[in-house]
Every structure is written in structure tokens, then in C-alpha cells.
Short mmCIF file of the C-alpha atoms (twelve columns), coordinates in Angstrom:
data_MODEL
# 
_entry.id   MODEL 
# 
loop_
_atom_site.group_PDB 
_atom_site.id 
_atom_site.type_symbol 
_atom_site.label_atom_id 
_atom_site.label_alt_id 
_atom_site.label_comp_id 
_atom_site.label_asym_id 
_atom_site.label_seq_id 
_atom_site.Cartn_x 
_atom_site.Cartn_y 
_atom_site.Cartn_z 
_atom_site.pdbx_PDB_model_num 
ATOM 1   C CA . MET A 1   30.584  -29.187 -5.502  1 
ATOM 2   C CA . ALA A 2   27.875  -31.165 -4.151  1 
ATOM 3   C CA . GLU A 3   29.577  -32.243 -1.311  1 
ATOM 4   C CA . ARG A 4   30.837  -28.486 -0.496  1 
ATOM 5   C CA . TRP A 5   27.674  -26.825 -1.052  1 
ATOM 6   C CA . PRO A 6   25.197  -29.323 0.039   1 
ATOM 7   C CA . TRP A 7   22.299  -26.483 -0.349  1 
ATOM 8   C CA . VAL A 8   22.695  -25.999 -3.801  1 
ATOM 9   C CA . ASP A 9   20.739  -29.179 -5.270  1 
ATOM 10  C CA . GLU A 10  18.103  -27.902 -2.906  1 
ATOM 11  C CA . TRP A 11  17.410  -24.522 -3.733  1 
ATOM 12  C CA . LYS A 12  17.881  -25.577 -7.418  1 
ATOM 13  C CA . ARG A 13  14.883  -27.966 -6.842  1 
ATOM 14  C CA . ASN A 14  12.729  -25.561 -5.027  1 
ATOM 15  C CA . LEU A 15  13.100  -22.929 -7.516  1 
ATOM 16  C CA . GLY A 16  12.356  -25.440 -10.205 1 
ATOM 17  C CA . GLU A 17  9.162   -26.193 -8.694  1 
ATOM 18  C CA . VAL A 18  7.925   -22.551 -8.224  1 
ATOM 19  C CA . LEU A 19  8.901   -21.938 -11.929 1 
ATOM 20  C CA . SER A 20  7.290   -24.931 -13.098 1 
ATOM 21  C CA . LEU A 21  3.572   -23.470 -13.094 1 
ATOM 22  C CA . SER A 22  2.990   -24.762 -16.607 1 
ATOM 23  C CA . SER A 23  1.051   -23.032 -19.243 1 
ATOM 24  C CA . ALA A 24  -1.439  -25.736 -18.438 1 
ATOM 25  C CA . ALA A 25  -1.967  -23.978 -15.164 1 
ATOM 26  C CA . ALA A 26  -2.362  -20.717 -16.671 1 
ATOM 27  C CA . ALA A 27  -4.791  -21.939 -19.267 1 
ATOM 28  C CA . SER A 28  -6.997  -23.537 -16.260 1 
ATOM 29  C CA . LEU A 29  -7.284  -19.826 -14.888 1 
ATOM 30  C CA . GLY A 30  -8.189  -18.284 -17.997 1 
ATOM 31  C CA . LEU A 31  -4.849  -16.345 -18.514 1 
ATOM 32  C CA . PRO A 32  -2.942  -15.832 -21.832 1 
ATOM 33  C CA . GLN A 33  -0.048  -17.899 -22.340 1 
ATOM 34  C CA . ALA A 34  3.290   -16.446 -20.846 1 
ATOM 35  C CA . SER A 35  5.014   -14.803 -23.612 1 
ATOM 36  C CA . LEU A 36  8.790   -14.702 -21.788 1 
ATOM 37  C CA . LEU A 37  9.723   -17.643 -19.276 1 
ATOM 38  C CA . ALA A 38  6.924   -20.121 -19.242 1 
ATOM 39  C CA . GLY A 39  5.274   -20.331 -15.896 1 
ATOM 40  C CA . ASP A 40  6.966   -17.017 -14.253 1 
ATOM 41  C CA . PRO A 41  5.722   -16.823 -11.044 1 
ATOM 42  C CA . PHE A 42  5.395   -13.095 -10.506 1 
ATOM 43  C CA . THR A 43  3.860   -12.513 -13.998 1 
ATOM 44  C CA . MET A 44  1.366   -15.132 -13.668 1 
ATOM 45  C CA . ILE A 45  0.200   -13.679 -10.283 1 
ATOM 46  C CA . VAL A 46  0.193   -10.022 -11.891 1 
ATOM 47  C CA . ASP A 47  -1.780  -11.094 -14.847 1 
ATOM 48  C CA . THR A 48  -4.336  -13.201 -12.636 1 
ATOM 49  C CA . ALA A 49  -4.843  -9.863  -10.916 1 
ATOM 50  C CA . ARG A 50  -5.371  -8.012  -14.016 1 
ATOM 51  C CA . ASN A 51  -7.674  -10.415 -15.025 1 
ATOM 52  C CA . TRP A 52  -9.588  -11.204 -12.001 1 
ATOM 53  C CA . LEU A 53  -9.367  -8.104  -9.378  1 
ATOM 54  C CA . ILE A 54  -9.049  -4.883  -11.383 1 
ATOM 55  C CA . GLY A 55  -12.588 -2.908  -10.985 1 
ATOM 56  C CA . LYS A 56  -13.803 -5.177  -8.209  1 
ATOM 57  C CA . LYS A 57  -14.074 -4.647  -4.283  1 
ATOM 58  C CA . ARG A 58  -12.102 -7.194  -2.583  1 
ATOM 59  C CA . THR A 59  -10.767 -7.573  1.091   1 
ATOM 60  C CA . PHE A 60  -6.986  -8.833  1.792   1 
ATOM 61  C CA . THR A 61  -5.897  -9.407  5.329   1 
ATOM 62  C CA . PHE A 62  -2.576  -8.213  6.345   1 
ATOM 63  C CA . ALA A 63  -1.104  -8.534  10.084  1 
ATOM 64  C CA . GLY A 64  -4.925  -9.576  11.407  1 
ATOM 65  C CA . LEU A 65  -6.380  -6.509  9.951   1 
ATOM 66  C CA . ASP A 66  -8.696  -6.332  6.777   1 
ATOM 67  C CA . LEU A 67  -7.906  -3.886  3.897   1 
ATOM 68  C CA . THR A 68  -10.559 -3.413  1.425   1 
ATOM 69  C CA . LEU A 69  -10.169 -1.780  -1.779  1 
ATOM 70  C CA . VAL A 70  -11.089 -1.829  -5.579  1 
ATOM 71  C CA . LEU A 71  -7.924  -2.186  -7.744  1 
ATOM 72  C CA . GLU A 72  -7.646  0.206   -10.636 1 
ATOM 73  C CA . ASP A 73  -4.371  -0.716  -12.115 1 
ATOM 74  C CA . LEU A 74  -1.568  -3.102  -11.884 1 
ATOM 75  C CA . SER A 75  1.796   -2.585  -13.958 1 
ATOM 76  C CA . VAL A 76  5.165   -3.960  -14.303 1 
ATOM 77  C CA . GLU A 77  7.659   -1.589  -15.657 1 
ATOM 78  C CA . GLY A 78  10.696  -3.944  -15.906 1 
ATOM 79  C CA . SER A 79  11.962  -5.051  -19.712 1 
ATOM 80  C CA . ASP A 80  11.034  -8.128  -20.965 1 
ATOM 81  C CA . LEU A 81  14.782  -9.479  -20.922 1 
ATOM 82  C CA . ALA A 82  14.884  -8.727  -17.149 1 
ATOM 83  C CA . LYS A 83  11.537  -10.367 -16.570 1 
ATOM 84  C CA . ALA A 84  12.583  -13.691 -18.020 1 
ATOM 85  C CA . VAL A 85  15.527  -13.927 -15.243 1 
ATOM 86  C CA . GLY A 86  13.379  -12.767 -12.394 1 
ATOM 87  C CA . GLN A 87  14.110  -8.944  -12.450 1 
ATOM 88  C CA . TYR A 88  11.018  -7.058  -12.785 1 
ATOM 89  C CA . GLY A 89  12.136  -3.378  -12.082 1 
ATOM 90  C CA . GLN A 90  9.080   -1.438  -10.613 1 
ATOM 91  C CA . VAL A 91  5.836   -2.392  -10.033 1 
ATOM 92  C CA . ARG A 92  3.087   0.080   -9.658  1 
ATOM 93  C CA . LEU A 93  -0.462  -0.463  -7.859  1 
ATOM 94  C CA . LEU A 94  -3.313  2.090   -7.965  1 
ATOM 95  C CA . ALA A 95  -6.233  1.728   -6.110  1 
ATOM 96  C CA . ARG A 96  -9.262  3.341   -4.805  1 
ATOM 97  C CA . ASP A 97  -12.127 3.225   -2.080  1 
ATOM 98  C CA . VAL A 98  -9.578  1.929   0.092   1 
ATOM 99  C CA . GLU A 99  -10.517 1.018   3.900   1 
ATOM 100 C CA . TRP A 100 -7.608  -0.087  6.490   1 
ATOM 101 C CA . ASP A 101 -8.911  -0.554  10.070  1 
ATOM 102 C CA . ASP A 102 -11.906 1.806   10.118  1 
ATOM 103 C CA . TYR A 103 -9.870  4.472   7.964   1 
ATOM 104 C CA . GLN A 104 -10.451 5.598   4.545   1 
ATOM 105 C CA . LEU A 105 -8.486  6.716   1.581   1 
ATOM 106 C CA . GLU A 106 -10.288 7.662   -1.388  1 
ATOM 107 C CA . TRP A 107 -7.098  6.328   -3.504  1 
ATOM 108 C CA . LEU A 108 -3.633  4.881   -2.980  1 
ATOM 109 C CA . GLU A 109 -0.861  4.350   -5.363  1 
ATOM 110 C CA . VAL A 110 2.025   1.966   -4.409  1 
ATOM 111 C CA . ARG A 111 5.114   1.748   -6.357  1 
ATOM 112 C CA . ALA A 112 7.638   -0.911  -5.439  1 
ATOM 113 C CA . GLY A 113 11.164  -0.680  -6.893  1 
ATOM 114 C CA . ASN A 114 13.846  -3.277  -7.791  1 
ATOM 115 C CA . VAL A 115 11.401  -6.072  -7.511  1 
ATOM 116 C CA . HIS A 116 12.871  -9.252  -8.242  1 
ATOM 117 C CA . LEU A 117 13.157  -13.304 -7.396  1 
ATOM 118 C CA . ARG A 118 15.976  -14.162 -5.265  1 
ATOM 119 C CA . PRO A 119 16.845  -17.817 -5.619  1 
ATOM 120 C CA . SER A 120 17.695  -19.717 -2.364  1 
ATOM 121 C CA . THR A 121 16.475  -22.869 -0.428  1 
ATOM 122 C CA . LYS A 122 12.854  -21.378 -0.552  1 
ATOM 123 C CA . PRO A 123 12.638  -18.692 -3.519  1 
ATOM 124 C CA . VAL A 124 12.195  -15.338 -2.169  1 
ATOM 125 C CA . LEU A 125 10.414  -12.397 -3.809  1 
ATOM 126 C CA . ILE A 126 11.861  -8.955  -2.678  1 
ATOM 127 C CA . ALA A 127 11.264  -4.857  -3.595  1 
ATOM 128 C CA . ALA A 128 13.389  -2.315  -2.170  1 
ATOM 129 C CA . PRO A 129 12.230  0.449   -1.567  1 
ATOM 130 C CA . ILE A 130 8.418   0.628   -1.367  1 
ATOM 131 C CA . ARG A 131 6.753   4.087   -1.969  1 
ATOM 132 C CA . PHE A 132 3.136   4.961   -1.005  1 
ATOM 133 C CA . GLU A 133 1.002   7.814   -1.633  1 
ATOM 134 C CA . ALA A 134 -2.798  8.262   -0.595  1 
ATOM 135 C CA . PHE A 135 -5.420  11.003  -0.595  1 
ATOM 136 C CA . VAL A 136 -7.597  11.275  2.613   1 
ATOM 137 C CA . SER A 137 -10.442 13.849  2.350   1 
ATOM 138 C CA . ALA A 138 -10.782 16.354  4.904   1 
ATOM 139 C CA . ALA A 139 -13.972 14.595  6.182   1 
ATOM 140 C CA . ALA A 140 -11.720 11.211  6.715   1 
ATOM 141 C CA . ALA A 141 -8.846  13.187  8.529   1 
ATOM 142 C CA . SER A 142 -11.690 14.808  10.682  1 
ATOM 143 C CA . ARG A 143 -12.623 11.273  12.160  1 
ATOM 144 C CA . TRP A 144 -8.862  10.665  12.884  1 
ATOM 145 C CA . LEU A 145 -9.073  13.701  15.358  1 
ATOM 146 C CA . ALA A 146 -11.119 11.643  17.524  1 
ATOM 147 C CA . ALA A 147 -8.144  10.001  18.829  1 
ATOM 148 C CA . VAL A 148 -7.291  13.378  20.318  1 
ATOM 149 C CA . SER A 149 -10.579 14.696  21.151  1 
ATOM 150 C CA . PRO A 150 -14.318 13.573  19.918  1 
ATOM 151 C CA . ARG A 151 -14.877 17.524  19.906  1 
ATOM 152 C CA . LEU A 152 -12.575 18.233  17.218  1 
ATOM 153 C CA . GLU A 153 -13.199 18.756  13.640  1 
ATOM 154 C CA . LEU A 154 -11.253 19.302  10.392  1 
ATOM 155 C CA . ALA A 155 -11.539 21.456  7.534   1 
ATOM 156 C CA . THR A 156 -9.792  23.468  4.770   1 
ATOM 157 C CA . HIS A 157 -10.366 26.800  4.011   1 
ATOM 158 C CA . ALA A 158 -8.837  28.246  0.923   1 
ATOM 159 C CA . GLY A 159 -6.526  25.245  0.970   1 
ATOM 160 C CA . VAL A 160 -5.423  25.581  4.795   1 
ATOM 161 C CA . PRO A 161 -6.369  23.389  6.908   1 
ATOM 162 C CA . GLN A 162 -8.199  24.607  10.298  1 
ATOM 163 C CA . VAL A 163 -9.252  22.570  13.222  1 
ATOM 164 C CA . GLY A 164 -12.426 23.658  14.949  1 
ATOM 165 C CA . MET A 165 -14.794 22.920  18.006  1 
ATOM 166 C CA . ILE A 166 -18.225 20.831  17.244  1 
ATOM 167 C CA . GLY A 167 -20.758 23.456  18.157  1 
ATOM 168 C CA . ALA A 168 -18.569 26.364  18.046  1 
ATOM 169 C CA . PRO A 169 -17.991 27.508  14.061  1 
ATOM 170 C CA . TRP A 170 -16.583 31.358  15.050  1 
ATOM 171 C CA . VAL A 171 -13.648 29.681  16.609  1 
ATOM 172 C CA . ARG A 172 -11.074 27.633  14.462  1 
ATOM 173 C CA . LEU A 173 -7.197  27.124  14.685  1 
ATOM 174 C CA . GLU A 174 -5.125  27.309  11.618  1 
ATOM 175 C CA . VAL A 175 -2.692  24.451  11.714  1 
ATOM 176 C CA . GLU A 176 0.438   22.968  9.685   1 
ATOM 177 C CA . ALA A 177 0.213   19.458  9.250   1 
ATOM 178 C CA . GLY A 178 3.746   17.151  9.289   1 
ATOM 179 C CA . ALA A 179 4.998   13.687  9.140   1 
ATOM 180 C CA . GLU A 180 6.332   11.855  12.232  1 
ATOM 181 C CA . GLY A 181 6.873   8.295   11.139  1 
ATOM 182 C CA . LYS A 182 3.914   6.857   12.836  1 
ATOM 183 C CA . SER A 183 1.925   10.021  13.585  1 
ATOM 184 C CA . ILE A 184 0.870   13.570  12.019  1 
ATOM 185 C CA . ARG A 185 2.630   16.208  13.929  1 
ATOM 186 C CA . VAL A 186 -0.134  19.350  13.723  1 
ATOM 187 C CA . VAL A 187 1.563   22.707  14.631  1 
ATOM 188 C CA . PRO A 188 -0.888  25.602  15.389  1 
ATOM 189 C CA . ARG A 189 -0.273  28.620  13.148  1 
ATOM 190 C CA . ALA A 190 -2.973  30.843  13.693  1 
ATOM 191 C CA . LEU A 191 -6.220  31.551  15.702  1 
ATOM 192 C CA . HIS A 192 -9.179  32.456  13.562  1 
ATOM 193 C CA . LEU A 193 -12.022 34.468  15.722  1 
ATOM 194 C CA . LEU A 194 -14.918 34.963  13.116  1 
ATOM 195 C CA . ASP A 195 -13.208 36.845  10.136  1 
ATOM 196 C CA . ARG A 196 -10.443 37.874  12.413  1 
ATOM 197 C CA . ARG A 197 -6.770  36.004  12.105  1 
ATOM 198 C CA . VAL A 198 -4.496  36.110  15.140  1 
ATOM 199 C CA . SER A 199 -0.815  34.833  14.473  1 
ATOM 200 C CA . LEU A 200 0.207   32.031  17.401  1 
ATOM 201 C CA . LEU A 201 3.912   32.221  18.131  1 
ATOM 202 C CA . ARG A 202 4.233   29.410  21.101  1 
ATOM 203 C CA . ILE A 203 1.369   27.276  20.918  1 
ATOM 204 C CA . PRO A 204 2.842   23.517  21.366  1 
ATOM 205 C CA . ALA A 205 2.162   20.815  18.455  1 
ATOM 206 C CA . PHE A 206 0.086   17.959  19.111  1 
ATOM 207 C CA . HIS A 207 -0.020  14.480  17.195  1 
ATOM 208 C CA . VAL A 208 -2.510  12.588  15.823  1 
ATOM 209 C CA . PRO A 209 -1.821  8.587   15.744  1 
ATOM 210 C CA . LEU A 210 -2.000  6.590   12.665  1 
ATOM 211 C CA . PRO A 211 -3.725  3.409   12.205  1 
ATOM 212 C CA . GLN A 212 -1.465  0.153   12.555  1 
ATOM 213 C CA . LEU A 213 0.397   0.436   9.126   1 
ATOM 214 C CA . PRO A 214 1.555   -2.579  7.813   1 
ATOM 215 C CA . PHE A 215 4.883   -3.839  7.428   1 
ATOM 216 C CA . ASP A 216 6.358   -1.032  9.599   1 
ATOM 217 C CA . VAL A 217 5.918   1.703   6.760   1 
ATOM 218 C CA . MET A 218 6.648   5.215   7.957   1 
ATOM 219 C CA . LEU A 219 5.092   8.468   7.051   1 
ATOM 220 C CA . THR A 220 7.305   10.532  5.506   1 
ATOM 221 C CA . SER A 221 5.003   13.898  4.412   1 
ATOM 222 C CA . VAL A 222 1.457   15.059  4.896   1 
ATOM 223 C CA . GLU A 223 0.661   17.955  2.564   1 
ATOM 224 C CA . PRO A 224 -2.696  19.936  2.067   1 
ATOM 225 C CA . ALA A 225 -4.717  19.423  -1.434  1 
ATOM 226 C CA . PRO A 226 -8.030  20.434  -2.543  1 
ATOM 227 C CA . GLY A 227 -10.549 18.567  -0.748  1 
ATOM 228 C CA . GLY A 228 -8.238  16.975  1.918   1 
ATOM 229 C CA . PHE A 229 -4.443  15.671  2.252   1 
ATOM 230 C CA . VAL A 230 -1.795  13.876  0.370   1 
ATOM 231 C CA . MET A 231 0.193   11.655  2.580   1 
ATOM 232 C CA . ARG A 232 3.245   9.788   1.584   1 
ATOM 233 C CA . GLY A 233 5.186   6.647   3.265   1 
ATOM 234 C CA . LEU A 234 8.246   4.921   2.610   1 
ATOM 235 C CA . LEU A 235 8.798   1.034   3.509   1 
ATOM 236 C CA . PRO A 236 12.881  0.577   2.979   1 
ATOM 237 C CA . GLU A 237 12.544  -3.387  1.970   1 
ATOM 238 C CA . TRP A 238 9.655   -5.913  1.856   1 
ATOM 239 C CA . GLN A 239 10.236  -9.737  1.096   1 
ATOM 240 C CA . ARG A 240 8.187   -12.892 0.835   1 
ATOM 241 C CA . PRO A 241 9.104   -16.563 0.668   1 
ATOM 242 C CA . LEU A 242 7.531   -18.213 -2.255  1 
ATOM 243 C CA . SER A 243 6.518   -22.031 -2.998  1 
ATOM 244 C CA . ARG A 244 4.148   -23.407 -5.910  1 
ATOM 245 C CA . SER A 245 1.587   -24.324 -3.424  1 
ATOM 246 C CA . ASP A 246 1.704   -20.501 -2.182  1 
ATOM 247 C CA . LEU A 247 1.159   -19.452 -5.976  1 
ATOM 248 C CA . GLU A 248 -1.225  -21.946 -6.693  1 
ATOM 249 C CA . ARG A 249 -3.457  -21.330 -3.662  1 
ATOM 250 C CA . LEU A 250 -2.990  -17.345 -4.151  1 
ATOM 251 C CA . LEU A 251 -4.064  -17.776 -7.798  1 
ATOM 252 C CA . ALA A 252 -6.986  -19.906 -7.330  1 
ATOM 253 C CA . LYS A 253 -8.352  -17.528 -4.367  1 
ATOM 254 C CA . MET A 254 -7.968  -14.367 -6.962  1 
ATOM 255 C CA . ARG A 255 -9.880  -16.236 -9.380  1 
ATOM 256 C CA . GLY A 256 -12.519 -17.603 -7.262  1 
ATOM 257 C CA . SER A 257 -15.636 -16.150 -5.560  1 
ATOM 258 C CA . GLN A 258 -14.216 -15.194 -2.277  1 
ATOM 259 C CA . ASP A 259 -14.350 -12.035 -1.297  1 
ATOM 260 C CA . GLN A 260 -11.297 -12.104 1.369   1 
ATOM 261 C CA . LEU A 261 -7.775  -12.920 0.285   1 
ATOM 262 C CA . GLU A 262 -4.589  -13.414 2.427   1 
ATOM 263 C CA . GLY A 263 -1.866  -11.208 2.082   1 
# 
């Protein structure tokens, strides 16, 4: 068997190294002892994040850009039996005061489905799909319009988004927002002149570009909400190889005093 499949022993050895983060390592990080699989790497990451990151403002680096947030909650919804064999089910992350490439979100919720560890020559952590939901205030969204024209501003009136001209409050354009993957599609619906509303039939739509999104996340919907907009996105699949050194470095950084973490 070893001659036919020479990689078997290698991936067993590498997986064993990842899973060999011992109870002593957990104790050194101030974590409770694992109740299921001793040294379960993903559970150890989650436990460390709960203990050392929740309620703290921290900065992560993704694709060369800084993501700053305050972690509010992190949970793993898989069964204990499934976790013991590397099947973690759904993982939920909730954060507030999120800043990404000069863009601000009041809150962000991430739900990663079918999170599991795949053994290979180098074990791989996989999630598919990952769904994102975030709230952006009208004031923050208004700053996004600067990419179209610095004279435009956005506000909501009775829950309806309207685009106005700075210095000309008597004229506003009622719009409908939609998702276009990497941009927001803005469709004019009516013109407001003081208190008069004039329906528009053939005014072309325009697009507001989004900041660079990590891992090719696609915007799927934009809906008006009190004070701003709820935006949703989707990443079909995400995966990352794991090694013992990667895990130890990440755990040490989360516990340490460093403000910036590599993601």
C-alpha cells in the first residue's frame, strides 16, 4: 500500500502535526482544556478568539489591505461528534465598527457553511459557502458617491433613498439600489423638486464601485433600512492550508499585544 500511495504517510504525518497542539499548549494560552479532540486546531483558534479578541478593536491584513473591527461574537454550530472528526458545520462571526479600505460598516455578520478540515499532504480548512450581511449608514454610503461625483450626497426620506446635490437641497433624485457583483447599481425613479414628485421613466442607471473585496466576494443584494442600507454578499468557497507553525503563530498573535494580525 505504501508503495502504491507514497503520499499517504506524508499527509498522515502532517495532519498529526497539526492535531498535536497539546493540552499544554492550550494551558499556555490561558484556554480551557478541549473537551472533545485534544489539540483540535480549529476549535483552539475559535476558543482563543473568544478569550482574547471579543470586545477589542483589532486590525487584520487581507490581500495587502487593513480590516479593522471589534469582534462581538464567534460561534461554531456543529455537533460535538462532528467536531471530533473535523466537521464543524456552520460558523458565525459578528463584528461592529468595521473599517475596510476607507469604507465603514456599522456591523458585519459572516456565516460560513460546511466548515471542515480536509486531510491531505498539508491539511486544508474549507468553508462553502460563506454569506455576508452588513449595515452601512446613509452617511457612510454618501461618501461612496464621491467615486461618481464629489457633489453628490445620499440621504433617506421615509425609508426611500434619495441622491441630492450639495448646496441644492430643493432638488433630489429618488433612487432604487441593487447589486451588480462588484458595484451598486443605482436606478433613478423620480425627481423631487421641493415638495413635488415627478416620476422618471427613461433616466439611465449608474454604478457606484465597491472597495476591493477580499477573496472575490460578490455583492448579491442591497436593501434600504432605517438609517442606511443592508448589503449582502456571497463567496462560494474559501480554503486555506494549515500547518502547526501557522496555528502557533496565529494563536500567539491573538493572545499577544500586537494590534495587527495577518489573515
